[in-house]
N, C-alpha and C positions, 0 to 999 in steps of 0.2 A: 418688137410689142408683145407679141405671145411670149418671147422671155420673162420678160416684165413680171405680165400676170403669172405668170408661173412660180417663180420668185416670191413671188408678194404672198401666196396662198402657201408655200411650204415653208417660208420665215414664219407665218403663223401659226400654223402645227407644228413646227421646232419649238415654240413659243410657249404655247400649252403644254405639250408634251413634255418640253425641261423643268417647268415653272408650276404647272397646276393640273392637280389630279383631279377625275371627275368622278362623283358619285351621283349615280341614279336613285332614283324612287319615284314608284306610283302607285293608286290606287288599286282598292283591293277588285274593281271591278274592269281595272285596264284602262280606263278613260282620262285619266289624268295624269302629268308625267311634271318630275321634274330633275332638273341637272345641278347640284351644287360643284362648283367648281374651286377649290383651295392652294391657293399660290399665294404670289403677292399679295392678291386680295381674297375675299371667300363674296362670292358673287353666287347667285338663284337665280334659276329661271321657272316658268310654270306655263305650259301648254295642256290644250286637250287634241283629241281625234280633227279638230276641225277647224283649231288657229294657235297662235300664239295669243298667249294674257301676260304673260311678260316678259319682257327680254331682261338678258345680265342683270341682277340687280343689287347690289355691293350693300353687305352687313356689315356690322363692327361693334363695338363697345369698346369708345374713348376713357381710359382710365388717366387718374393723374399719375401713376406707374406708369402706363404705357398702351398701346392700343391691342384688345383682343379681337384677331381678326384680320392680323396684316402679318404674312412671312410667315406664316404656320405650318408646319407638319403633322397631319395628323397623324397618332400613337395605333392608337384601332378603329375598328369600325364592327357596332351592333347594328343588325335589319332582326325585324321581329314582326310577326304578323298578331294583333294586337284581336279580341272578341269579348269584350265586358257589356252589360247593361247596369247601366246608373238609375237606380231609383231614385224620384223626380216626383214628388208628394203635393208640393205647392205649384205648379208649373203647365205649362199648356199640353204637355203631358206625362203620363206616370209611369213611365220609364224612357227612358234613350238609349240608344243602341250607341255604341262608345268601339267602331269598328274601323280601323285605322291601319295601315301599314309603318312600321316605325324607323326611324334611320338614325345613329347616338355615331356623331366624332366624337372622339377623346383625342383634344388637347392635353396641352403642358398646364394652363390654367383655368381651362374652361371646356365644356362640352356645349356640345350645340347638335339641339332633336328639332328632328323635321319629324311630322306625321302627315300621310297624304289621307284623307278619307277620300269618299266618294263626293262630296261636294267642298272640297275645296284641301286646303293648305295649310299648316301650323308649324313655325316654329319660335326658339326660344334659346337663350344663352342659360347656361347652367356652372354656377360661376363655383372654383375650386379653391379660392386664395385664401388664405386665412388669415383672421381677423378683419379690419371694417377696411372698406374700397372708398374712393371718392370716382364718382362716375361724372365726369365732366360731360360727355355730350353720348348719346345712342346715333348710327349711322342708320339711316332707315332710307335708301333710297329705288325708289320701285320707279321700274320701268318701263312704260308700255308700249307696242309697237306702233301706234299711230296716236291719232289728236282722234279721241273719241267722244263723246258725249258721258257728261254726269250732272246725277242728282247734287248738286254742292249745297252743305250749310256751313255758310260761314258762323265763326265765331261770333257771335253778339255780345260788343263790349256795352255794359252798365255805363259807361259815361254818354252811350246814344250817340258817339260822334261819329260820321260817317268816316272819317278820314282816323279815327284811331290806329295809336302806335301796337306793335304786339304786344307792349306790355300792358298796354289798356285793354287790351282783346282777352287776355288771362284775366284780367275782372269779368267774368260772365255767368248767367247763368245757365248755357246750352239749350235756350231755348230758341230753338234754331229754324227756320225755315227753308225751303231748296227753291234754287233755279236750276235749269237745266239745262247746260252749257255748255260749250266745248272746252275740254282741257287748259288750250291753249286760249280760251277766253276769261280763265279763272285770273283774279286779282291775284299780283304777288306778292303784294304784302298783306294777304290778309290769310290767319287761320282757318283751317276746316277741321271743324271736329267728323270725329268718325260716330257710327258706320258709313263710309260713305259709296255710294253705288254708281259704278261705271258702265254703260250699254256697250255692249261688244257686238261683234260681227255678228248677224243671223241669230240676233233678240236674244244671245246669251248673256247671263250680268254677273262681272266683279264686285264681290261686295269685299272692303277692307276694312277690319274694326281690330281687334285687341279685346284680351282676355287675362284674369288673373292678374289684373293689377295690387302689386303689396308694398308697400313701403318702396314705391317709384310714384312719379308723375304719369299724368295721362298723356297718350301722345296725340300731338294735330298733324293736317297734313299741311304741304304747301307746294309749290309748284316751285318750276325752278328758272324762273324766267321767260319759260315759252319754247327757248331754245331747243327741250325735246319734249315728249308727253312724259316727264316724270315726276314723282310725287316725293316728296321727302318727309320723312319723319321731324318734327318742330318738341320740344321740350322747355316746358317751364322750369326755369331757373329755380332752385333752395333760395326761399325767404331769407334776410339778414336783418328785416327790420320788416315787423305788421305795428297797425296803429286802428283802435277804433274808429270806425264811420261806417259809410254804408246806409243802408235802410236802419232808421231808427236808432243809428250806432249800433247795431246788433251785430254786425261784420267783423271782420278781422283783415286791414286793405292791408297790402303790402307795398312798403315804400323805398324795401332798398335788396337785391341777391346778391346771389354768390355767385362764383365763374362755372359753377358744377348743379348738373340738375339731380343728383343724387348721395348722400353718405348713409353707406349701409355694407352688411353683411357679407363679407367675401365668398361663402361659401354661401349660395342661396341659386334659386330659380326665377330668373326675372320674365316679364311678362309676354305671354303669346302675341305674336302678330300674326294674322287672320287673313285668308285668301278665300272670301267662299265663292265657289263657280257654279254657277243654276243656268238650267236648259231655256227656263223661263223665268217670269216672275211671279206666282206662286211661290215655288219654293225657295224664295229669300225667305218668307213667312214661316216656314214648315223647318228651316235650318236648326238647329242645336249646336251650331260651332261654339258658340261662345258660352254655353252651361255645361258642354259637356268636358273642356277644358280648366276649368274655374278647377280652385280646392275645393277636395269632399268637403262634405260638412262636418265642421266641428261638435258639432251639436246631438247627442247620443238619444236622447227623449225631446222628439218633437211632438209629442201628444198636447202639450199647452197653445200650439201655434196653432190659431182658428181663423183661417183669410177669411174674409166677406165684404159687403157691402156697408157703406158705413153714411147714413143723415150728415151735413155740414152745413154749419152755419156763415162762412163767410163770404161765398159767390153769392149769394143769397143776401148777406147783409141782416140777416134772422128776422126776413121781411113775413113775419106773423098775421094773419087777419083770420075774421069770425073766433077770434080766444074773448077769452072775460078777463084781457089784462094786458098791460104794456109792453108789447116785445123790445127784447132788446139784450144786452148783456146782463142778465139776471136771470134767479134761483127758476123763476116760473118757467121763462122762456124755456132752460135745458131741458126740463121737465116732462116740459110739451115734445123738444126732440125726442126723446124716449119713449112718450108715450106711442107717437108715431113710429119709430123704428119698430118696436113692439106689436105694434096692429099689423106693419104690413110685413114683419120678419126679416128686418134688416138687423146685422148680427152689431149695429154700433152707434154710435154718434161718436162723430169728432168735433172738441172743441178747440178754437182758432184761437189767434193770437186776444189776448186779451183778462186772460181768467188770471195774469201774474202781473207785477207792475216793467215790462218792458225797459221802462226807461232806464228802472237802477239795474237792469239785468240779472235780478237777483228771481229768482225761479222759486225762490218759498217766501218770496211777498206780496204775498194773495190778494187779490181785486174783491174789496169790500159788498161789490153787487153780486157776487155769487160764491152759493155756499159748498164750496166744489165737494165735500163730503157727502153731501145730504143729496145732491147730484148721483155721487157714484153709488152713494146707499141705493137710490131710488132706483137708477138704474139696475142695480143688479135683483133686485126684486123681480124687476118683471124680465130678468133675463138678455138684459142686455150690455153689451161693454162700451167702456168710455176710453178715448185713444186722443192723448191734449198735446197740442201744438208747443214749439219753443224756436227761439231763435238759437243760431248755431252756438253765439258765446255765451250764451245762459246756460247752455245745455256743457258746454266742455267746460266750463266756470266749477261749477258740481255733479261733476260726473256720474261717481260712484253714490255721494249721501245723496241726489236726488233721481236715480235710478232706483234704488233701496229702497227709499222714501213714496215713495206713488205708488210703487209695486204694491206696499204693504198697505198702503191707504186702498189698494184695491183698481187700479186704470191697468188696461193689456197691453197700452202701448205709446208710443209716442212718435209727433209728425216733428223732426226736424228739417229747421230752411235756414235756407240762406248760409250756405257755403260760400259759392259762386268763385270755386278755385279746382283744381285739379293738379297744384303741385305735390309735391312729396308728401310735404306735412300734412297739407288737409285728406291728403290720401289715408297717411295713416289713423286722423281724424275718424275718418268713415267705417276703419275698421274697430279702433278702440270704443265709439259709441256703439259699435254691433255687437260686440264681445260683453260688456257691459250691460245693455240691456237680457244678452241670454240670460247671463250670469243672475237675473231678476224676474225671469222669463217674461220680456217682453218683449212685444213686437215693435219693429222700426221701421218709417216710412221716412224716405230725405226728399227734403225739396231744395229748389234753390242749388239742384247739384248734377254734378258729370253725368253722365249716359252710367247704365249699367255695366259693369263687365262681368258678370259673375258671382258677385259678391252675395247672390241671392241663393245662391248654392252651398256659401262655405258655412253662411251664416244666415239660414231658412227661416230665421225670424224677422231679415228685412224683407219684407211683404213688397215694398212698392217702390218705385221713384220718380221723380218728376222728370229734369232734363228734357222734358217736350215742350213745345208750344201748343199750349193745352188750352182747354175754353174758357180759362180765366182770362184772360187773352182779350176774349170778345166784351171785358166789362172796362174796356179802355182801346183799342186796337182802333185806327180811321175805317171807312167805310172801302177803300180800296182793297184789306187784305182779304184773300181769299181763302176763310177758314174751310171750306167744302173739297176742292183742289188738295187740298192740306192733308184733309184727314184721310184723304185715299192715296197720299205718298206714302204716309209715315209706318202703314203696314206692314210697310217692303225696304223702308232704311230703316227711320230708329227703333224702331220695334224690333230687327232684329237681334240690336243690344242686348234687351230682356224689359220687362213689362214697363209701365209707362202711367202717371199717376195723371190722366188726361181730363179725368172730373167731368166727364159727361150728364146728360140726363136736363136739358134745359127745356121747359115747358113752353116759352115763348122763343118761336119761330121764326126763321122772315126767310124771304124770297128774293133770289138775287140783284141785288141795287136796293134795297130796303134798310137793308142792316146798316144800324148808327149804334155807336157806344155808349154805353149810360151803365155807369157804375152803378146806382142805385138800383134802376130795375132790368140788368145786363138779361141778352137774349143770345140765341143760337145764329149759326147762318143755315139753308137749308130746312127739311121739315122735319115732323114729329120722329116718324117712321125712321132718318137718320139719325137721329139722338139716340134710340130706342137700339138700334143694328148696334152702335158703338158698344152697345156692354157684353158682345157678344165679339164682336171683331177686335176690339183692342185687348192686349195681355192686362190684367191688374188683375193682383191674388188680393189685392184690397181695394176694392173697390167706391170710389169717391162719388156720391150723388147731388149732382151742383143745385140745385133749387128748392126753395123754399117747400117747407115737410105743407106747408099753408095749398099752395100749388098743387102736388101731386095727390093731396085731398082734396081738392078741388077736379082731379085729374083722375079720378080712380083706374079706371081702366085701365090708364097706362103704366102707372106704378104697380100695381097686381101682376104687370105683365113682364115687368121688367125685373120684380120681387123674385120670378122661377131663375133667372138665369146665374149659373154660378159663377163663382171667380175662378176657379180652377180648373184643370181639367183633364181626363182620360190621353187624349187623343186630338189631334188638330189636324185636319186634310181643307188645303185651298180647292175651290172645285173651278175656281176660274178669276181672274183678277190681271191687270193691266196696272202701273204704276202710273198715278196720278190722273187716271179715268173711272176706278173701280174696283170692288174684290167683294167674292164670297166666300165663306169661311166656311167649314164644317166643323164643328167640334162635339167630343163625346163626354160627357158625367156617367159613369157607370154603361146602363143600358140605353140612358136615352142622346138622341142627338138635335143641337141648337144649332143652329144655320143663320148667320149675318150678312148681309150684302147691303154696302154700302158705295155709293152712285156721284162723280161728279154733276156738272151743271149740262153733262147732255144727258137726256131724256131717253133711255134704250131699254130694249126688250130680252131677257137672257134666257136661254135653255139650257137648264141646271139637270144634268145626271145624279140622281142621288139613289139609285136601285143598289149601290154595293152598304149603303148606310141605314134605309127607312126600309120596313117590311110593307108590302102595300095591305097588312092586313092594320097599319097603324093609321092614325090621324095626325092631323099638324097644326097645332095651334098658329095664325098666321099674323103678324101686326104687318101692317104693309101702307104705300102711301096711297092716299085715297082718290077717287076719281076728280076729286077738285083742290090738290094738293100746289097745283100747279099753280092756283089763286090763291089759296088761303093754304099755309103750308104748316097749319094744325089738325088739318083734314089726316083723318086715316082709318082705314079697315083692318077692324080688328074683328077673325073668325075663324071658324073651324071647318077642314075639309079632309077628306081619305087620302092616304098617301096613292098616286096614281099609281093603277096595276102595272105601267111600265116605266115606274122609275122616274120618269121626267118628267118636269115642272119647271111652269114657265115664269117667269118673273117679271113684274112692270118698275121700273123705277125710275120717279121724277124727275125733273131737273133737283139735282141736291137731296136726293132722293134717299131712302131704306126699305128694306124690308127682312123679318127676322119671324122666325119658323121653330120653336118647338114640341120635337114629337112628344105624344101623346098614346 
């Protein structure tokens, strides 16, 4: 029996020795290590000083001309330590450290690049073939050592069919909620979007995501029939036929696909596959993995890009009151929006769907009820910028002429909606839109879109993304939807990828069990202070205020507090937090700190140490849950206190509550 065991061990050793070469890479701090094995297949693994994170996981590119990643021979190896600092002016911090150890494996037709950071691993294929190549599929098999739990975001098919086919799931707005479950309990025919966060042993986390998607489809994840704890990459195949349909017939729906995922240049860098590893939940919020791996900015002069906050008409149905005109889609209404923004120091107004004839998809066919030139001229006179909404189809059809025309008219940016796909064709549209807007000095917000993957670094005029189950959902969602818990999952999951246009700021608030959908007079879940804290907690360089100007004017104290909060930051630190329970985050702009806390439905008291942030001769302007907010969710406490001498501050969070402090 012993001889048999020895024979097996020796045989395996000889197999590795004869056919596989092993290359090692570790993080600068030495905590993370990977082994890349090159032989019949290429595999990599990942571990730290405490546990195995990924077992040997196979990667390859399946081209029509052959497979990159099978029976390969390494021609040369390059190892390097890199220490850069990336300027990031429209981000959660003004400078990003890009410190990593690099391993570059040189093969005949491609290179394979690995970067090991202190907070994770990233790899990408770098093609060397001449001319055009056809990528039939990408092999991405990520093998976990055990059946961990994960926060699972299933792709939400716009068919609303619970048993949607994979093709139907690819028609998605990426507005997912999260289910906490074991990998083995994941439904095998369902696609999951990234970032996907997995709970490892000892409270550590693994986040699988991607960065720098260009001329290539986005990656979904699937399980492998639960035979092992393996996650497999899944990619939409390139469309052969599209037709007009969807919302208001302004989308391009896929009606046929090829047998490949991408047709692209053979000499190119493919997207980064990333594996963020954190010791605690808060480090997920602080990571810069997606941003630092993206292609550097293609825009030299950034002076015209001005993030900020905006008033918005759609969520609140332009429901103005105490005005001397009939509110609606007309010139008087939007002049009022301008006056409101000017009064409270908001930088913009956003005019949503209706300013042009969407039925004709002609972006130059203006609605007669609204004198757009007059509104833009009036806004300019008040120091307020104007953003315009457009559906995907209208924007794509007249991309060059529309961006040039409306930039000359004086608008500052577009919000483009209803992409609802992330195959290669649609991802290319995103890059084309960003480039066309940049050439005309227009900012851009993507809606009905996939999660960010670093394009906001490459084109900094891209100032926000949707791709999130945000406040708009509470116009129609069932009472069973738990938005408050969702709110304290988002910073640790979806927000890892980048900014999100959640559109907070509801003035009608509701207790647990009291919410109901109301499209004409919508409400939020949780307290007023919960909504205010979202302006600090959620990343949003272009931050959209959801409610009516008339409601904000009535709640003057609340809106004046919100108006003080910046939208881009010089530093971001998580002071405390646990996925699905609560978060406390501190952000610095210049020399001033802003602290935001959001809670789930469990009342709690937190003791926070701010001694390293705020000097004890400072004061703090605080917006917190009121004494009666558990009975009346709109109840709040607005006060100013001296910063505690010991730097310790006690925060009380009501169920569904929030807390915000501004250093003075």
